[in-house]
N, CA, C and O atoms as a Tripos MOL2 file, in Angstrom:
@<TRIPOS>MOLECULE
protein
  264   263    66     0     0
PROTEIN
NO_CHARGES

@<TRIPOS>ATOM
      1 N           4.8370  -18.0760   -7.3250 N.3       1 MET1
      2 CA          3.8340  -17.0800   -7.4940 C.3       1 MET1
      3 C           2.7960  -17.5520   -8.3860 C.2       1 MET1
      4 O           3.0970  -18.1470   -9.4220 O.2       1 MET1
      5 N           1.6230  -17.3330   -8.0630 N.am      2 THR2
      6 CA          0.5090  -17.7750   -8.8670 C.3       2 THR2
      7 C           0.2710  -16.7280   -9.9510 C.2       2 THR2
      8 O           0.8050  -15.6190   -9.9260 O.2       2 THR2
      9 N          -0.6020  -17.1660  -10.9490 N.am      3 LEU3
     10 CA         -0.8470  -16.1730  -12.0080 C.3       3 LEU3
     11 C          -1.4810  -14.8600  -11.6180 C.2       3 LEU3
     12 O          -1.1580  -13.8010  -12.1550 O.2       3 LEU3
     13 N          -2.4220  -14.9620  -10.6360 N.am      4 ASP4
     14 CA         -3.0370  -13.7970  -10.0900 C.3       4 ASP4
     15 C          -2.1830  -12.9240   -9.4650 C.2       4 ASP4
     16 O          -2.3220  -11.7100   -9.6170 O.2       4 ASP4
     17 N          -1.1060  -13.5060   -8.6150 N.am      5 GLU5
     18 CA         -0.1280  -12.7870   -7.9990 C.3       5 GLU5
     19 C           0.8550  -11.8900   -9.0440 C.2       5 GLU5
     20 O           1.2370  -10.7310   -8.8860 O.2       5 GLU5
     21 N           1.0920  -12.6700   -9.9930 N.am      6 LYS6
     22 CA          1.9500  -12.0920  -11.0890 C.3       6 LYS6
     23 C           1.2260  -10.9420  -11.7400 C.2       6 LYS6
     24 O           1.7710   -9.8530  -11.9190 O.2       6 LYS6
     25 N          -0.0570  -11.2160  -12.1010 N.am      7 ILE7
     26 CA         -0.8620   -9.8880  -12.7100 C.3       7 ILE7
     27 C          -0.9840   -8.9540  -11.7790 C.2       7 ILE7
     28 O          -0.9180   -7.7960  -12.1900 O.2       7 ILE7
     29 N          -1.1680   -9.1440  -10.4650 N.am      8 ALA8
     30 CA         -1.2840   -8.1170   -9.4380 C.3       8 ALA8
     31 C           0.0560   -7.1490   -9.3770 C.2       8 ALA8
     32 O           0.0390   -5.9710   -9.0210 O.2       8 ALA8
     33 N           1.2250   -7.8940   -9.8010 N.am      9 GLN9
     34 CA          2.3980   -7.0640   -9.6580 C.3       9 GLN9
     35 C           2.4700   -5.9480  -10.7840 C.2       9 GLN9
     36 O           3.3340   -5.0750  -10.6920 O.2       9 GLN9
     37 N           1.6280   -5.9610  -11.7890 N.am     10 LEU10
     38 CA          1.4500   -4.9440  -12.8880 C.3      10 LEU10
     39 C           0.6870   -3.7050  -12.3560 C.2      10 LEU10
     40 O           0.7410   -2.6410  -12.9720 O.2      10 LEU10
     41 N          -0.0450   -3.8470  -11.1770 N.am     11 GLY11
     42 CA         -0.8310   -2.7710  -10.7860 C.3      11 GLY11
     43 C          -0.3100   -1.8310   -9.6930 C.2      11 GLY11
     44 O           0.7740   -2.0400   -9.1490 O.2      11 GLY11
     45 N          -1.0960   -0.7920   -9.3790 N.am     12 ALA12
     46 CA         -0.6910    0.0290   -8.2420 C.3      12 ALA12
     47 C          -2.0540    0.6280   -7.5930 C.2      12 ALA12
     48 O          -3.1260    0.6910   -8.1940 O.2      12 ALA12
     49 N          -1.8540    0.9990   -6.4450 N.am     13 VAL13
     50 CA         -2.9850    1.7010   -5.6510 C.3      13 VAL13
     51 C          -2.3960    2.9580   -5.0970 C.2      13 VAL13
     52 O          -1.1890    3.0750   -4.8810 O.2      13 VAL13
     53 N          -3.2950    3.9140   -4.8680 N.am     14 TRP14
     54 CA         -2.8920    5.1270   -4.1450 C.3      14 TRP14
     55 C          -2.9220    4.9910   -2.7310 C.2      14 TRP14
     56 O          -3.6810    4.1580   -2.2350 O.2      14 TRP14
     57 N          -2.1450    5.7510   -1.9690 N.am     15 PRO15
     58 CA         -2.2690    5.5570   -0.5210 C.3      15 PRO15
     59 C          -3.5270    5.8180    0.1790 C.2      15 PRO15
     60 O          -3.7730    5.2670    1.2520 O.2      15 PRO15
     61 N          -4.3920    6.6930   -0.4240 N.am     16 ARG16
     62 CA         -5.8950    6.9080    0.2320 C.3      16 ARG16
     63 C          -6.6160    5.6280    0.0280 C.2      16 ARG16
     64 O          -7.6230    5.4800    0.7200 O.2      16 ARG16
     65 N          -6.2910    4.6670   -0.7950 N.am     17 GLN17
     66 CA         -7.0020    3.3690   -0.9970 C.3      17 GLN17
     67 C          -6.7080    2.4560    0.0200 C.2      17 GLN17
     68 O          -7.4990    1.5440    0.2600 O.2      17 GLN17
     69 N          -5.6210    2.5950    0.6760 N.am     18 VAL18
     70 CA         -5.2170    1.6530    1.6210 C.3      18 VAL18
     71 C          -4.8640    2.3490    3.1070 C.2      18 VAL18
     72 O          -3.9720    1.9070    3.8320 O.2      18 VAL18
     73 N          -5.6160    3.3920    3.4170 N.am     19 SER19
     74 CA         -5.4060    4.1430    4.4980 C.3      19 SER19
     75 C          -6.6740    4.5170    5.1300 C.2      19 SER19
     76 O          -7.7160    4.5520    4.4750 O.2      19 SER19
     77 N          -6.6240    4.8050    6.4040 N.am     20 THR20
     78 CA         -7.7300    5.3280    7.1820 C.3      20 THR20
     79 C          -7.2000    6.5020    8.0370 C.2      20 THR20
     80 O          -6.1910    6.2860    8.7080 O.2      20 THR20
     81 N          -7.7170    7.5950    8.0770 N.am     21 ASP21
     82 CA         -7.2250    8.7220    8.7880 C.3      21 ASP21
     83 C          -5.7900    8.8330    8.6600 C.2      21 ASP21
     84 O          -5.1310    8.8920    9.6990 O.2      21 ASP21
     85 N          -5.1910    8.8720    7.5070 N.am     22 ASP22
     86 CA         -3.7940    9.0370    7.2730 C.3      22 ASP22
     87 C          -2.8250    7.9630    7.7560 C.2      22 ASP22
     88 O          -1.6070    8.1440    7.7370 O.2      22 ASP22
     89 N          -3.3790    6.8750    8.1760 N.am     23 ARG23
     90 CA         -2.5600    5.8190    8.6240 C.3      23 ARG23
     91 C          -2.7970    4.5780    7.7200 C.2      23 ARG23
     92 O          -3.9190    4.3100    7.2910 O.2      23 ARG23
     93 N          -1.6810    3.8210    7.4430 N.am     24 PHE24
     94 CA         -1.9920    2.6440    6.7720 C.3      24 PHE24
     95 C          -2.7980    1.6970    7.4470 C.2      24 PHE24
     96 O          -2.5510    1.4150    8.6200 O.2      24 PHE24
     97 N          -3.8520    1.1100    6.7530 N.am     25 ASP25
     98 CA         -4.9150    0.2280    7.2180 C.3      25 ASP25
     99 C          -4.7370   -1.1900    6.6610 C.2      25 ASP25
    100 O          -5.2890   -1.4260    5.5860 O.2      25 ASP25
    101 N          -4.0730   -2.1100    7.2240 N.am     26 PRO26
    102 CA         -3.9150   -3.3690    6.8790 C.3      26 PRO26
    103 C          -5.2480   -4.2400    6.3890 C.2      26 PRO26
    104 O          -5.1680   -5.0160    5.4380 O.2      26 PRO26
    105 N          -6.2650   -4.0690    7.0030 N.am     27 GLN27
    106 CA         -7.5700   -4.5940    6.6860 C.3      27 GLN27
    107 C          -8.1080   -3.9300    5.3970 C.2      27 GLN27
    108 O          -8.6080   -4.6710    4.5500 O.2      27 GLN27
    109 N          -8.0550   -2.7170    5.1950 N.am     28 ARG28
    110 CA         -8.4760   -2.0570    3.9600 C.3      28 ARG28
    111 C          -7.4010   -2.4590    2.8610 C.2      28 ARG28
    112 O          -7.7990   -2.6940    1.7200 O.2      28 ARG28
    113 N          -6.2260   -2.5320    3.1310 N.am     29 ALA29
    114 CA         -5.2440   -2.7310    2.0430 C.3      29 ALA29
    115 C          -5.5670   -4.2130    1.7370 C.2      29 ALA29
    116 O          -5.5240   -4.4910    0.5390 O.2      29 ALA29
    117 N          -5.8650   -5.1590    2.5360 N.am     30 ALA30
    118 CA         -6.0320   -6.5750    2.1440 C.3      30 ALA30
    119 C          -7.2520   -6.7690    1.3320 C.2      30 ALA30
    120 O          -7.3720   -7.7300    0.5730 O.2      30 ALA30
    121 N          -8.2330   -5.7840    1.5020 N.am     31 SER31
    122 CA         -9.4440   -5.9650    0.6180 C.3      31 SER31
    123 C          -9.2880   -5.3110   -0.7600 C.2      31 SER31
    124 O          -9.9020   -5.7360   -1.7390 O.2      31 SER31
    125 N          -8.4050   -4.2090   -0.8140 N.am     32 VAL32
    126 CA         -8.1470   -3.5550   -2.1990 C.3      32 VAL32
    127 C          -7.1350   -4.3730   -2.8540 C.2      32 VAL32
    128 O          -7.1910   -4.3730   -4.0840 O.2      32 VAL32
    129 N          -6.2000   -5.0870   -2.2890 N.am     33 MET33
    130 CA         -5.2610   -5.7870   -3.0770 C.3      33 MET33
    131 C          -5.0450   -7.1630   -2.6190 C.2      33 MET33
    132 O          -3.9340   -7.4630   -2.1810 O.2      33 MET33
    133 N          -6.0190   -8.0630   -2.6730 N.am     34 PRO34
    134 CA         -5.9630   -9.4810   -2.1250 C.3      34 PRO34
    135 C          -4.8790  -10.2930   -2.6380 C.2      34 PRO34
    136 O          -4.2260  -10.9610   -1.8360 O.2      34 PRO34
    137 N          -4.5700  -10.3230   -4.0330 N.am     35 PRO35
    138 CA         -3.3900  -11.0720   -4.5050 C.3      35 PRO35
    139 C          -2.2120  -10.3560   -4.4710 C.2      35 PRO35
    140 O          -1.2620  -10.8670   -5.0650 O.2      35 PRO35
    141 N          -2.0340   -9.2570   -3.9020 N.am     36 GLY36
    142 CA         -0.8140   -8.4080   -3.7990 C.3      36 GLY36
    143 C          -1.0050   -7.2710   -4.7390 C.2      36 GLY36
    144 O          -2.0920   -6.9770   -5.2360 O.2      36 GLY36
    145 N           0.2610   -6.5680   -4.9800 N.am     37 ILE37
    146 CA          0.1870   -5.2340   -5.6590 C.3      37 ILE37
    147 C           1.6950   -5.0520   -6.0230 C.2      37 ILE37
    148 O           2.6430   -5.4170   -5.3270 O.2      37 ILE37
    149 N           1.7600   -4.3470   -7.3840 N.am     38 GLY38
    150 CA          3.0730   -3.9240   -7.6790 C.3      38 GLY38
    151 C           3.6950   -3.0400   -6.8170 C.2      38 GLY38
    152 O           4.8090   -3.2980   -6.3630 O.2      38 GLY38
    153 N           2.9620   -1.7950   -6.4790 N.am     39 HIS39
    154 CA          3.4200   -0.8760   -5.5680 C.3      39 HIS39
    155 C           2.2970    0.0190   -5.1860 C.2      39 HIS39
    156 O           1.2760    0.1020   -5.8700 O.2      39 HIS39
    157 N           2.5050    0.7480   -3.9920 N.am     40 ILE40
    158 CA          1.6270    1.7360   -3.6170 C.3      40 ILE40
    159 C           2.3370    3.0070   -4.1460 C.2      40 ILE40
    160 O           3.4920    3.2660   -3.8090 O.2      40 ILE40
    161 N           1.6790    3.7290   -4.9120 N.am     41 THR41
    162 CA          2.2430    4.9260   -5.5930 C.3      41 THR41
    163 C           2.3220    6.1660   -5.0030 C.2      41 THR41
    164 O           1.3070    6.5360   -4.4130 O.2      41 THR41
    165 N           3.3620    6.9700   -5.0160 N.am     42 ARG42
    166 CA          3.4330    8.1880   -4.7420 C.3      42 ARG42
    167 C           3.0070    8.5310   -3.2220 C.2      42 ARG42
    168 O           2.2250    9.4400   -2.9460 O.2      42 ARG42
    169 N           3.5710    7.7590   -2.3520 N.am     43 ILE43
    170 CA          3.1920    7.9600   -0.7630 C.3      43 ILE43
    171 C           3.5190    9.3680   -0.3520 C.2      43 ILE43
    172 O           2.7070   10.0310    0.2940 O.2      43 ILE43
    173 N           4.6820    9.8350   -0.7100 N.am     44 ALA44
    174 CA          5.0340   11.2570   -0.2180 C.3      44 ALA44
    175 C           4.3830   12.3370   -1.0640 C.2      44 ALA44
    176 O           4.1440   13.4230   -0.5350 O.2      44 ALA44
    177 N           4.0940   12.1330   -2.2790 N.am     45 ALA45
    178 CA          3.6210   13.1630   -3.1090 C.3      45 ALA45
    179 C           2.0240   13.3640   -3.0940 C.2      45 ALA45
    180 O           1.4350   14.3530   -3.5320 O.2      45 ALA45
    181 N           1.4250   12.2000   -2.4870 N.am     46 SER46
    182 CA         -0.0720   12.2670   -2.4700 C.3      46 SER46
    183 C          -0.6940   12.2910   -1.0690 C.2      46 SER46
    184 O          -1.8860   12.1070   -0.8240 O.2      46 SER46
    185 N           0.3170   12.5530   -0.1530 N.am     47 THR47
    186 CA         -0.3380   12.7070    1.2630 C.3      47 THR47
    187 C           0.3890   13.9520    1.8120 C.2      47 THR47
    188 O           1.2790   14.5410    1.1990 O.2      47 THR47
    189 N          -0.0860   14.2980    3.0410 N.am     48 VAL48
    190 CA          0.5680   15.3650    3.7870 C.3      48 VAL48
    191 C           1.2880   14.9400    4.8740 C.2      48 VAL48
    192 O           1.5750   15.7220    5.7800 O.2      48 VAL48
    193 N           1.6560   13.6230    4.8820 N.am     49 LEU49
    194 CA          2.4720   13.1230    5.9950 C.3      49 LEU49
    195 C           3.7800   13.6020    6.0660 C.2      49 LEU49
    196 O           4.4120   13.8450    5.0380 O.2      49 LEU49
    197 N           4.3150   13.7850    7.3440 N.am     50 ALA50
    198 CA          5.7160   14.2320    7.5950 C.3      50 ALA50
    199 C           6.5720   13.0050    7.4820 C.2      50 ALA50
    200 O           6.0670   11.8870    7.5800 O.2      50 ALA50
    201 N           8.0100   13.2050    7.2550 N.am     51 PRO51
    202 CA          8.8810   12.1690    6.8870 C.3      51 PRO51
    203 C           8.6800   10.9120    7.8140 C.2      51 PRO51
    204 O           8.4450    9.7970    7.3480 O.2      51 PRO51
    205 N           8.7970   11.1890    9.2380 N.am     52 PRO52
    206 CA          8.5430    9.9600   10.1460 C.3      52 PRO52
    207 C           7.2570    9.1110    9.8410 C.2      52 PRO52
    208 O           7.3190    7.8840    9.7660 O.2      52 PRO52
    209 N           6.0720    9.8220    9.6650 N.am     53 ALA53
    210 CA          4.8220    9.3120    9.3310 C.3      53 ALA53
    211 C           4.9220    8.4450    7.9330 C.2      53 ALA53
    212 O           4.4910    7.3050    7.7610 O.2      53 ALA53
    213 N           5.5280    9.1900    7.0840 N.am     54 LEU54
    214 CA          5.6900    8.4950    5.6380 C.3      54 LEU54
    215 C           6.5890    7.1710    5.7760 C.2      54 LEU54
    216 O           6.3620    6.2170    5.0310 O.2      54 LEU54
    217 N           7.5450    7.1250    6.6730 N.am     55 ALA55
    218 CA          8.4280    6.0080    6.7630 C.3      55 ALA55
    219 C           7.5100    4.9400    7.6130 C.2      55 ALA55
    220 O           7.6950    3.7740    7.2650 O.2      55 ALA55
    221 N           6.6590    5.1160    8.5510 N.am     56 ARG56
    222 CA          5.8950    4.2660    9.1410 C.3      56 ARG56
    223 C           4.8370    3.6760    8.2200 C.2      56 ARG56
    224 O           4.4940    2.5040    8.3820 O.2      56 ARG56
    225 N           4.3160    4.4060    7.2900 N.am     57 PHE57
    226 CA          3.2890    4.1530    6.4600 C.3      57 PHE57
    227 C           3.9360    3.1580    5.4640 C.2      57 PHE57
    228 O           3.3120    2.1130    5.2780 O.2      57 PHE57
    229 N           5.0490    3.3300    4.8280 N.am     58 ALA58
    230 CA          5.8690    2.6080    3.9880 C.3      58 ALA58
    231 C           6.2120    1.2340    4.7030 C.2      58 ALA58
    232 O           6.0660    0.1450    4.1490 O.2      58 ALA58
    233 N           6.6370    1.3890    5.8680 N.am     59 ASN59
    234 CA          7.1140    0.0910    6.5050 C.3      59 ASN59
    235 C           5.9230   -0.7540    6.8300 C.2      59 ASN59
    236 O           6.0690   -1.9720    6.7270 O.2      59 ASN59
    237 N           4.7940   -0.2920    7.1990 N.am     60 GLU60
    238 CA          3.6810   -1.1760    7.4590 C.3      60 GLU60
    239 C           3.1280   -1.6800    6.1340 C.2      60 GLU60
    240 O           2.6570   -2.8180    6.1100 O.2      60 GLU60
    241 N           3.1410   -0.9590    5.0570 N.am     61 ALA61
    242 CA          2.9080   -1.5570    3.7480 C.3      61 ALA61
    243 C           3.7450   -2.7910    3.4990 C.2      61 ALA61
    244 O           3.2700   -3.8990    3.2480 O.2      61 ALA61
    245 N           4.9670   -2.5200    3.5870 N.am     62 GLN62
    246 CA          6.0470   -3.4900    3.2580 C.3      62 GLN62
    247 C           5.8190   -4.6740    4.0780 C.2      62 GLN62
    248 O           5.9570   -5.7580    3.5120 O.2      62 GLN62
    249 N           5.4800   -4.6620    5.3610 N.am     63 ARG63
    250 CA          5.2970   -5.8420    6.2620 C.3      63 ARG63
    251 C           4.0090   -6.6520    5.6670 C.2      63 ARG63
    252 O           3.9810   -7.8800    5.7470 O.2      63 ARG63
    253 N           3.0200   -5.9650    5.1080 N.am     64 LEU64
    254 CA          1.8030   -6.6390    4.6940 C.3      64 LEU64
    255 C           2.2600   -7.4290    3.4420 C.2      64 LEU64
    256 O           1.8490   -8.5680    3.2180 O.2      64 LEU64
    257 N           3.1310   -6.7710    2.6340 N.am     65 ALA65
    258 CA          3.4680   -7.4220    1.3470 C.3      65 ALA65
    259 C           4.3580   -8.6230    1.4060 C.2      65 ALA65
    260 O           4.5290   -9.3910    0.4580 O.2      65 ALA65
    261 N           4.9440   -8.7390    2.6530 N.am     66 HIS66
    262 CA          5.7690  -10.0070    2.9000 C.3      66 HIS66
    263 C           4.9310  -11.1690    3.2700 C.2      66 HIS66
    264 O           5.4540  -12.2600    3.4980 O.2      66 HIS66
@<TRIPOS>BOND
     1     1     2 1
     2     2     3 1
     3     3     4 2
     4     3     5 am
     5     5     6 1
     6     6     7 1
     7     7     8 2
     8     7     9 am
     9     9    10 1
    10    10    11 1
    11    11    12 2
    12    11    13 am
    13    13    14 1
    14    14    15 1
    15    15    16 2
    16    15    17 am
    17    17    18 1
    18    18    19 1
    19    19    20 2
    20    19    21 am
    21    21    22 1
    22    22    23 1
    23    23    24 2
    24    23    25 am
    25    25    26 1
    26    26    27 1
    27    27    28 2
    28    27    29 am
    29    29    30 1
    30    30    31 1
    31    31    32 2
    32    31    33 am
    33    33    34 1
    34    34    35 1
    35    35    36 2
    36    35    37 am
    37    37    38 1
    38    38    39 1
    39    39    40 2
    40    39    41 am
    41    41    42 1
    42    42    43 1
    43    43    44 2
    44    43    45 am
    45    45    46 1
    46    46    47 1
    47    47    48 2
    48    47    49 am
    49    49    50 1
    50    50    51 1
    51    51    52 2
    52    51    53 am
    53    53    54 1
    54    54    55 1
    55    55    56 2
    56    55    57 am
    57    57    58 1
    58    58    59 1
    59    59    60 2
    60    59    61 am
    61    61    62 1
    62    62    63 1
    63    63    64 2
    64    63    65 am
    65    65    66 1
    66    66    67 1
    67    67    68 2
    68    67    69 am
    69    69    70 1
    70    70    71 1
    71    71    72 2
    72    71    73 am
    73    73    74 1
    74    74    75 1
    75    75    76 2
    76    75    77 am
    77    77    78 1
    78    78    79 1
    79    79    80 2
    80    79    81 am
    81    81    82 1
    82    82    83 1
    83    83    84 2
    84    83    85 am
    85    85    86 1
    86    86    87 1
    87    87    88 2
    88    87    89 am
    89    89    90 1
    90    90    91 1
    91    91    92 2
    92    91    93 am
    93    93    94 1
    94    94    95 1
    95    95    96 2
    96    95    97 am
    97    97    98 1
    98    98    99 1
    99    99   100 2
   100    99   101 am
   101   101   102 1
   102   102   103 1
   103   103   104 2
   104   103   105 am
   105   105   106 1
   106   106   107 1
   107   107   108 2
   108   107   109 am
   109   109   110 1
   110   110   111 1
   111   111   112 2
   112   111   113 am
   113   113   114 1
   114   114   115 1
   115   115   116 2
   116   115   117 am
   117   117   118 1
   118   118   119 1
   119   119   120 2
   120   119   121 am
   121   121   122 1
   122   122   123 1
   123   123   124 2
   124   123   125 am
   125   125   126 1
   126   126   127 1
   127   127   128 2
   128   127   129 am
   129   129   130 1
   130   130   131 1
   131   131   132 2
   132   131   133 am
   133   133   134 1
   134   134   135 1
   135   135   136 2
   136   135   137 am
   137   137   138 1
   138   138   139 1
   139   139   140 2
   140   139   141 am
   141   141   142 1
   142   142   143 1
   143   143   144 2
   144   143   145 am
   145   145   146 1
   146   146   147 1
   147   147   148 2
   148   147   149 am
   149   149   150 1
   150   150   151 1
   151   151   152 2
   152   151   153 am
   153   153   154 1
   154   154   155 1
   155   155   156 2
   156   155   157 am
   157   157   158 1
   158   158   159 1
   159   159   160 2
   160   159   161 am
   161   161   162 1
   162   162   163 1
   163   163   164 2
   164   163   165 am
   165   165   166 1
   166   166   167 1
   167   167   168 2
   168   167   169 am
   169   169   170 1
   170   170   171 1
   171   171   172 2
   172   171   173 am
   173   173   174 1
   174   174   175 1
   175   175   176 2
   176   175   177 am
   177   177   178 1
   178   178   179 1
   179   179   180 2
   180   179   181 am
   181   181   182 1
   182   182   183 1
   183   183   184 2
   184   183   185 am
   185   185   186 1
   186   186   187 1
   187   187   188 2
   188   187   189 am
   189   189   190 1
   190   190   191 1
   191   191   192 2
   192   191   193 am
   193   193   194 1
   194   194   195 1
   195   195   196 2
   196   195   197 am
   197   197   198 1
   198   198   199 1
   199   199   200 2
   200   199   201 am
   201   201   202 1
   202   202   203 1
   203   203   204 2
   204   203   205 am
   205   205   206 1
   206   206   207 1
   207   207   208 2
   208   207   209 am
   209   209   210 1
   210   210   211 1
   211   211   212 2
   212   211   213 am
   213   213   214 1
   214   214   215 1
   215   215   216 2
   216   215   217 am
   217   217   218 1
   218   218   219 1
   219   219   220 2
   220   219   221 am
   221   221   222 1
   222   222   223 1
   223   223   224 2
   224   223   225 am
   225   225   226 1
   226   226   227 1
   227   227   228 2
   228   227   229 am
   229   229   230 1
   230   230   231 1
   231   231   232 2
   232   231   233 am
   233   233   234 1
   234   234   235 1
   235   235   236 2
   236   235   237 am
   237   237   238 1
   238   238   239 1
   239   239   240 2
   240   239   241 am
   241   241   242 1
   242   242   243 1
   243   243   244 2
   244   243   245 am
   245   245   246 1
   246   246   247 1
   247   247   248 2
   248   247   249 am
   249   249   250 1
   250   250   251 1
   251   251   252 2
   252   251   253 am
   253   253   254 1
   254   254   255 1
   255   255   256 2
   256   255   257 am
   257   257   258 1
   258   258   259 1
   259   259   260 2
   260   259   261 am
   261   261   262 1
   262   262   263 1
   263   263   264 2
@<TRIPOS>SUBSTRUCTURE
     1 MET1         2 RESIDUE 1 A MET
     2 THR2         6 RESIDUE 1 A THR
     3 LEU3        10 RESIDUE 1 A LEU
     4 ASP4        14 RESIDUE 1 A ASP
     5 GLU5        18 RESIDUE 1 A GLU
     6 LYS6        22 RESIDUE 1 A LYS
     7 ILE7        26 RESIDUE 1 A ILE
     8 ALA8        30 RESIDUE 1 A ALA
     9 GLN9        34 RESIDUE 1 A GLN
    10 LEU10       38 RESIDUE 1 A LEU
    11 GLY11       42 RESIDUE 1 A GLY
    12 ALA12       46 RESIDUE 1 A ALA
    13 VAL13       50 RESIDUE 1 A VAL
    14 TRP14       54 RESIDUE 1 A TRP
    15 PRO15       58 RESIDUE 1 A PRO
    16 ARG16       62 RESIDUE 1 A ARG
    17 GLN17       66 RESIDUE 1 A GLN
    18 VAL18       70 RESIDUE 1 A VAL
    19 SER19       74 RESIDUE 1 A SER
    20 THR20       78 RESIDUE 1 A THR
    21 ASP21       82 RESIDUE 1 A ASP
    22 ASP22       86 RESIDUE 1 A ASP
    23 ARG23       90 RESIDUE 1 A ARG
    24 PHE24       94 RESIDUE 1 A PHE
    25 ASP25       98 RESIDUE 1 A ASP
    26 PRO26      102 RESIDUE 1 A PRO
    27 GLN27      106 RESIDUE 1 A GLN
    28 ARG28      110 RESIDUE 1 A ARG
    29 ALA29      114 RESIDUE 1 A ALA
    30 ALA30      118 RESIDUE 1 A ALA
    31 SER31      122 RESIDUE 1 A SER
    32 VAL32      126 RESIDUE 1 A VAL
    33 MET33      130 RESIDUE 1 A MET
    34 PRO34      134 RESIDUE 1 A PRO
    35 PRO35      138 RESIDUE 1 A PRO
    36 GLY36      142 RESIDUE 1 A GLY
    37 ILE37      146 RESIDUE 1 A ILE
    38 GLY38      150 RESIDUE 1 A GLY
    39 HIS39      154 RESIDUE 1 A HIS
    40 ILE40      158 RESIDUE 1 A ILE
    41 THR41      162 RESIDUE 1 A THR
    42 ARG42      166 RESIDUE 1 A ARG
    43 ILE43      170 RESIDUE 1 A ILE
    44 ALA44      174 RESIDUE 1 A ALA
    45 ALA45      178 RESIDUE 1 A ALA
    46 SER46      182 RESIDUE 1 A SER
    47 THR47      186 RESIDUE 1 A THR
    48 VAL48      190 RESIDUE 1 A VAL
    49 LEU49      194 RESIDUE 1 A LEU
    50 ALA50      198 RESIDUE 1 A ALA
    51 PRO51      202 RESIDUE 1 A PRO
    52 PRO52      206 RESIDUE 1 A PRO
    53 ALA53      210 RESIDUE 1 A ALA
    54 LEU54      214 RESIDUE 1 A LEU
    55 ALA55      218 RESIDUE 1 A ALA
    56 ARG56      222 RESIDUE 1 A ARG
    57 PHE57      226 RESIDUE 1 A PHE
    58 ALA58      230 RESIDUE 1 A ALA
    59 ASN59      234 RESIDUE 1 A ASN
    60 GLU60      238 RESIDUE 1 A GLU
    61 ALA61      242 RESIDUE 1 A ALA
    62 GLN62      246 RESIDUE 1 A GLN
    63 ARG63      250 RESIDUE 1 A ARG
    64 LEU64      254 RESIDUE 1 A LEU
    65 ALA65      258 RESIDUE 1 A ALA
    66 HIS66      262 RESIDUE 1 A HIS
């Protein structure tokens, strides 16, 4: 892990920063968190997404993180 990646692990972003129309947007996420991110905070508490959509959002974010 590079120093920039390690530093990025200390940060967080809100779901609205990495989404478009309540869907996870990989291109937007890549521009917001290029070296990575510690976590996307409070997905369930800061959106109006139903549980299946929350799971899709989290799964897509996790795929980008790998």
